[in-house]
N, C-alpha and C positions, 0 to 999 in steps of 0.2 A: 765156737767163734761166730758162727752164723747167727746164733741166737743173740749173742752180745751185740753184733752189728745191727740186727733187727731191732733190738731193744733201744739202741742208740738212735736209730732213725725215728722210731716212734717217740722217744723222749724229745729229740730235737724238734719234731713236728709239734708236739704239745707246747714246747717253749715258744715256737714261732706263733702258734695260734694264740697263746696266752699273752704274748707281748704285742699282738696286733699286726705283726709283720705279714702274716699270711692274708689277713683281711685287707691290708693296704695293697698287697700284691694282686689279689683278686679284683679289687676295686680299680686298680690301675689297668689291669688287663681288660676289664669291662669298658672303661673309658676309651681305651685304644680301639676296641671293637666298635664302639659307638661312633668315634671319629671316622674310622674307616667306612662305616656304613653311611654316615652323612656325606662324606666325600664321594662315595659311589653314587648316592642319590643325586648330588649336585651335578656330577658328570653326566648322569643319565638325563637329568632335566636339561642340561646344556646341549646334549646331543639331540634331544627332542626339539629344542629351540632352533637348532641349526637349519633344519628343513623349513621351518616357519620363516626364519630370517631370509633364507634363499628365496622362498616364495614371495615374501614382502619386497625384497629387492627387485625381483623380476616384475612384480606388479607395479612398483614405482617406475621402473624403466619403461614399461608398456604405457603407463599413464603419461609420462613425459613425451614419449613418441606420439601418442594420440594428440596431446596438446600441440606439439609441433606441427602435426598434420592439419589440425584445425586452424592453426594460424596461417599455414600456407594456403589452405582452402579459402579462408576469408580474404587473404591478399589476392588470390586468383579471382575470386568473385568481384572484388573491388576493381581489378584491372578489366575484367569483362564488362562490368557496368560502365566503366570509363570509355571503353571502346564502342559501346552501344549508344551512348548519349547523342552523338551526332546523327546516328541512324534514327533514333527516337524523335529528334527534332525535325528531321526531314519527313518522317512519317506523319508527325503532327501537322506540319505545313501542308502536306498532301491531303490529309483528312479535312483540314480547314477549307482548302480550295474546293474539294468535292462537296462539302456541306454548303458552301456559298453557291456553287453551281446548282445544286439541288434546290436551294431556296429560290434562286432566280427562275428556274424552270417551273417551280410550284407557283410563284407569283404570276408568271406568264400564263400558266394554265388557268389560274383563277380569273385573270382578266379576260382571257378568251372565253371562258365559261360564262362570265357575266355578259360579255358582248353578245354571245349566242343567245342567252336568255332574253336580253333586250330586243334582239332581232326577232326572236320567236314571239315575244309579246306584241311587238309592233305589227308583225304579220297577223297575229290573232286579232288584233284591234282592227286592222284593215278588213279582214274577213267579217268581223262583227258589224262594221259600218256598212259593208256592202249588203248584208242580209237584213239589216234593220233600217227603218226610215230614220232620217235625221231628226233628232229631238234635242232639246236643250239638256234634258236629263242625261242622255247618253254621252253628250260632249263633256258635261261636268264630271261624270263618273270616270271617263277616260283620262281627263286632265288630272283629276285627283289621284288616279292610279299611277300615272306617269310621274307626278310630283312626289308621291310617296316612295317610289323606287329609288334605291341608292344609286348615286352617280358613280361613274367609273373612277373618278378621282378619289371619291370617298372610300371606295372599296380598296383601292391601292394603298391609301393612307392607313386604313384599318389593318391590313395584312402586314404592313411594314412594322 
């Protein structure tokens, strides 16, 4: 009986192979395995993307925070500049007054220096007259020297 059963199984197998049933069953099983493999690969790829997505989300959040901080920083800088404008104007006014004072003292020093030079020249001329006899030539030279010297008013106008 066992032989008959074994013969029947073998015969039934041959019938299934010849009819194409076994081939379709094997192909179907292979397709199921391929589908499962693809699904597993897709799940694996999705799991790989999850950390990337988390990292990208975190990076986006950090960028937004940095942009918000930059905006606050710019607003703070603008507020500080607004507060310093009156101080800058006052400092500018003080600097202007100081520069004008320095210019005035410089002009006064120039005038004083010119006056001193004129006095020294007059003194030197007196000394020269005392040591030399009076001649027309000496008088003409002294007159031309005094005439060629800049006048105090000319010097003041020149420096202004």
